[in-house]
Every structure is written in C-alpha cells, then in structure tokens.
C-alpha positions in Angstrom: 44.6 45.7 -9.9 41.9 43.1 -10.9 42.8 40.1 -13.0 42.2 40.3 -16.7 39.9 37.4 -16.5 36.2 38.3 -16.3 34.8 38.3 -12.8 33.1 35.0 -12.0 30.1 34.7 -9.6 29.5 31.9 -7.2 27.1 29.0 -8.3 23.4 29.5 -7.9 20.8 26.7 -8.1 17.8 26.7 -10.4 14.9 27.1 -8.0 11.6 25.0 -8.2 9.5 28.1 -8.7 11.5 29.1 -11.8 10.4 26.0 -13.8 7.6 26.5 -16.3 5.1 24.0 -17.8 7.7 23.0 -20.4 9.9 21.6 -17.6 12.7 24.1 -18.0 13.6 27.5 -16.5 11.2 30.2 -17.6 12.7 33.0 -19.5 12.0 35.6 -16.9 14.2 33.8 -14.3 17.3 34.1 -16.5 17.1 37.8 -15.7 16.8 37.1 -12.0 19.8 34.8 -12.2 21.9 37.2 -14.2 21.0 40.0 -11.7 21.9 37.9 -8.7 25.3 37.0 -10.3 25.9 40.6 -11.3 25.2 41.8 -7.7 28.4 39.9 -6.8 30.4 41.8 -9.4 28.8 45.1 -8.3 30.0 44.4 -4.7 33.5 44.1 -6.1 33.1 47.4 -7.8 31.9 49.1 -4.6 28.1 49.1 -5.3 25.5 47.2 -3.3 23.3 47.5 -0.2 25.9 49.2 2.0 26.7 51.7 -0.8 23.0 52.6 -1.1 22.6 52.8 2.7 25.7 54.9 3.4 25.6 57.3 0.4 22.1 57.2 -1.0 23.6 56.2 -4.3 22.8 53.1 -6.3 22.6 51.6 -9.8 19.6 51.2 -12.1 19.4 49.0 -15.2 18.8 51.0 -18.4 18.8 48.0 -20.8 19.4 44.3 -20.7 19.4 41.8 -23.6 19.4 38.1 -23.2 20.3 35.3 -25.7 19.0 31.9 -24.7 21.4 29.3 -25.9 20.7 26.0 -24.0 17.9 24.7 -21.9 18.3 24.8 -18.1 16.4 22.5 -15.7 15.6 22.1 -12.0 18.6 21.2 -10.0 21.1 22.7 -12.4 23.8 24.9 -10.8 24.8 28.1 -12.8 27.2 30.9 -12.4 27.9 34.0 -14.5 30.9 35.9 -15.8 30.9 39.7 -15.7 32.9 41.4 -18.5 33.1 45.2 -18.2 33.1 46.4 -21.8 32.9 50.2 -21.4 32.1 53.0 -19.0 31.9 56.7 -18.5 31.3 58.8 -15.4 27.6 57.8 -15.1 27.2 54.5 -16.9 28.8 51.1 -17.6 28.2 48.5 -20.3 28.8 44.9 -19.5 28.4 41.3 -20.9 27.6 38.2 -19.0 27.8 34.5 -19.9 25.7 32.1 -17.8 27.7 28.9 -17.3 26.2 25.5 -16.4 28.1 23.6 -13.7 29.3 21.2 -16.6 31.0 24.2 -18.3 28.6 24.9 -21.2 27.1 28.4 -21.8 23.3 28.4 -21.2 22.7 32.1 -22.0 24.3 35.5 -22.5 23.2 38.8 -21.2 24.3 42.3 -22.1 23.5 45.3 -20.0 23.8 49.1 -19.6 23.6 50.3 -16.0 23.2 53.9 -14.7 24.7 55.4 -11.6 21.8 57.1 -9.7 21.5 59.5 -6.8 18.3 58.5 -5.0 17.6 62.0 -3.8 16.4 62.8 -7.3 16.3 60.2 -8.4 18.7 61.3 -11.2 21.7 59.9 -13.0 24.9 61.3 -11.6 28.7 60.7 -11.9 30.2 58.0 -9.7 32.3 59.1 -6.7 36.0 59.0 -7.3 36.6 55.8 -5.2 34.0 53.9 -7.1 35.0 55.3 -10.5 38.6 54.2 -9.8 37.4 50.6 -9.2 35.3 50.6 -12.3 38.1 52.0 -14.4 40.6 49.4 -13.0 38.2 46.6 -13.9 37.6 48.1 -17.4 41.4 48.4 -18.0 41.9 44.7 -17.0 39.0 43.5 -19.1 40.1 45.6 -22.1 42.8 43.0 -22.7 40.2 40.3 -23.2 38.7 39.5 -26.6 35.2 41.0 -27.1 32.7 38.3 -26.2 30.8 36.6 -29.0 27.3 38.0 -29.1 28.1 41.5 -27.9 25.8 44.0 -29.6 23.7 41.2 -31.1 20.6 42.4 -32.9 17.3 40.8 -33.0 15.5 40.1 -36.3 14.9 37.7 -39.0 17.7 37.6 -41.5 16.7 38.6 -45.1 16.2 35.7 -47.4 18.2 35.7 -50.6 
C-alpha cells in the first residue's frame, strides 16, 4: 500500500535552453518539468514506455492548468509532488506542486489524464493490475488535505 504522502519525484535542473530573455524559466518549460516529474509517478502506477511497448496502451493528457507562484532561474533544482485526487476506469485527476530545492513552491499544476488504447486510438478502461495500483494510490492520497489551488479558476475578480 502506498504511503499517504504524495509521491515525490527526483530533482531536475533548470536547463539553459529553458531560460527566456527575462532571465527566468519560460512558462512553456514548467509544463515540460511537470511532465518529466509526473512520468516518475506514472511509472509507480504502472504506466510508462514499457507499458506502451508491451500492451500498446498509454496515457494522454486531456487538460493541464498551471499557476506560476515564484520565479525560477538557471541552475535551480526542482522536484514535484504528485497527489492523485480522483479516478475512474478511464481517467485520473491529479495535482502537482513544483518545489524548489530550498523548499518553497514555484508553481502548481493540475491535470486530467486519459487511458488510451493506441490501436484506435481511443480512451479505454485501465487493465485490472494498473487500475488496482491507481486505486491504491487514490485511497492513500484521500487521507490528505485537498491541495490549495485545486480547481482554481482563471479570471479577473469583480470589483465592488
């Protein structure tokens, strides 16, 4: 049974090519970094390159929302949590927090992922062995408080 703590990825360095003309990590590379970190959690769940190669099944992103909280620069080391919020037979909803090596949160990401049969491609239920792993992580993470920022909406608040 997985720990109730969210999954935590290894550290990843901010790469030189990711730095924009403002001297910080360009917004597009937050997605790259969240994705690399999520790949580690996906391996834990049974997804990944071997899963695709052996079963012709994989995952596709359906939606991903990022909140940029603090600036990240060249040479910084970051890692991400992975908190499984919900799932059904064909999808899972998760939340990530991107942590700087000094402990502060640089960004959050919230995603919805689909389970896909590449023969279609079409969205299909996860096989029992993988669904069991997803359900076990979801049960463990259900004991955690809902992360701040989950379901955040974008917009300009009404002025009173």
